[in-house]
N, C-alpha and C positions, 0 to 999 in steps of 0.2 A: 194335670199339666205338673213342670217339670218343675223343679223351684226355682233352679237356675234359669231356664227356660221362662219363667216368669219375671226373672231379674234381667235378663240382658237380649230376648227378641225382643223391643224396641227401642237397640240403642244400632243405631247404624256405626259400626266401627270404621270402617274409614282407612287407614293408617294404624295398625294397632303394634307397642312397642310391651312386650310379655319382660319384665324386667326378672333376675333374680328365678330366672327358668327353671335350672336344673337339669331334669330329664322333659321337660315339657308336657309333664302333668299338666298342668291349666291353660295349656293352647287347648290340649282334645274340650276344654268346656266351652274357650271361646268361640271355637271353629264352629262347636257343635252348636253354640246358643245362641250368639251373636243374629241379629237381624240382618244384617249381612255385612261386609268389611272385604277390604282390597288386597289389603297383605298383613302378616303377620311377622317384626322380627321378633325372633327370643335371643336375649340373653343374659350371660353366665361368665362369673369370673374365672371359673371351672373348664375345663378346656377336656375333660374328661366326660363331665357327664352334658358337657356338648355335643361329644362324640355318642351317645346314647341316645339325646335327641335327635340330633340327625338320620340317626339311623331309625330311629321309632317314626319319621314325618319323611316321604317323598310326595311333595307337594311344592307346586312353582311357588306358589303364593305365600309357603311361609319356609323363613332364612333364619340360620342361625351364626352369631356371631361373638365372641369373646372381649370381655370391656370387664372393666371397671366403672360398676353402678354410679360412684362417687363424682365421675370427670366421664358423663358421656360424651361419645363424641357425632355428638349430630349437632345440627344445625337448631337455636329455639325456631316456637310454632313450626316441629317438622309433626309431629304425632298427632293424631284425632282422636285416639282415646290412647292411655299409657294402664298397665295394669302392672300390680307387684301381689302375687297371693303363698301366704306363708309361709315368710321371708326374714320378716324386720327380726327376728329373733335369732340370725344368722349375720346380721348386716353391724359393722364394727359402729359408722355414724347415721343413723337413720335417716336424724334428719338433715344432710345433705344429700341423699338420697333420694328422698323423696323429691327435698328443693329441685333437680335435675330434672323428675322426671315432670315437674311440674312447669320447669325453663321449656322443657322439648312438647308440649303439651302445649296445640295451637287453644287460642282463645273459644269459648264454647265446647269445646273438646270436653269428654268423659274422660275422668282421673276413677279407677279402679284400684280397689285395695280389699283384700279376703283374709285374714288373721285369725286364727286361735288364741286363746285367752285365758288364762288363768283362773279366771271367775266361775268356774263349777258350782252347779249346788247337790249334787251327791256324793256319793262317797265314793260310787264306781269310777265318776268323772273325775274328784283326786286320786284317787290312783293311774288314770289315764298323768296327771299333770304331774303328779309325783315321777312317773316313770320317766316322762320327757325330762322335765331337770334335772334326774339323778343324768341320765345321758347328755346331756348336758353338758353336766360337771367331767363326765367324763373323757368328752373331748376338751370342755378347756383344758384336765391334766394334761394333755398330752399337745398345747398349742392349739388347738382349734379352734376357729373362732364360732360359740351354740351357746348362747346368752339363755339364760331363762325365760319362759313366756310369758309377757305383757298382759298385764289388770286392765277389761275393756276399757278404759276411761283413760290413761296409760295412749294407747291406739287414738281415740277420740282428740287428743289433745294433741298428738301428733300431725292428723290434719287439719283441727282445727289453728295450726298454726299457716299454713296454707294460706288460708282463708283464699278457700275457695267455696262457689258459691252453690245453691240448690241440693245441696248433699242431703243424699234418704240410706237410713242404713236397714238392715236385715240381719235378725238373729237367727243362730240353727242351733237351740238350745241343746242337741243331740244326747236327749235323754230319754229315747224311744224304743234306743234300741236292747236286747233281752244281753245284760250282762253277764251274762254263763254261756252266751254264744261260741260253741266249742272250738268255729271258724278263727273268732276274734283272738280268742284266749289266744289260741296257737300261732295267732299271727304273733303278738305282742311276745307271746313268749321265745321266738326265734329272736325276736328285734332282742330282747332280753340278750339272749344266747350271744349274740355279733356282740353286744357292745361287753360282754365278759370276758369274748375270748380278746378283744383288743386293749381290755382295761387288764389282764392277768398277761398279755406276753411285751406290756409294755412299761405298765408299774405294779407297784404291790401295797396299791391302798390299802390299808385294812379298813378304814373308815368306808370308802367307797364299796369294799364287799360286802360288809357287816349291812350296807343299805338295801343293799342289792338282794339278800336273802328275806331283809322286811320286804322289802317290796314281792318278792313271789311269793310270798308267804299271802300276801294281802291280796294277792291279785286271784292264787286259789282258792282265799274264803267267800269275797266276795264279787270280784269278775269284775269289768270292765268295760267303763261308758267314754267313748272320745272325747277332746276336750270342747266346749262350746265355739263357737264359730261367728265371727263379724264378719260383714260386708258392708261398705261402702260403696256407694257410688256419688261422683259430686261431678263438680264440670268448673273450668277454668276462665275467670271473669273476662 
């Protein structure tokens, strides 16, 4: 059984809200593996990525809307399931967004959070973490909101502040992949290339350029494994 099927197959989604949906990648997982659902609403503040999301999903039960996640334009107790994935480190006010998600969630509804974290255990994972943090520094230098990834305990602390109940966690260590897989190395190299082009076109940070060179050398020598992921599922009392 697929890990996501194991996690989500017993969840009746009902009305689902996917916060910071981006291009809708996690909606694919929810749509495929939730036991069932009535509708999915994906929201993001960035209208450009929402355009891509709308093109990716031609289903009547899936809708997208542009919205600031810190001030959700929905009544309290509007959704049966709320979800956020791979987005905490892109939020200006994490606590505010999570509190708003809880507000619009019905009593007894499911609160789902999926987030990578920086507590890697292999050198190859630390390559991924350092590359991600370098990209965040490039974005930040250009006024784009992109923080470093949180530690696992920090994520748990955010959820703990919400006073949810029946919380369950699932960890994906991501240590079983081949760190020297050619396809993975090519993909992360292209990621570095894209950020390099942005870096040299808008800034001339010698520090960031030096860090890029060190990251590429470590990537070539040791390879790459993705950051560990934490999935949290809890309920609103």
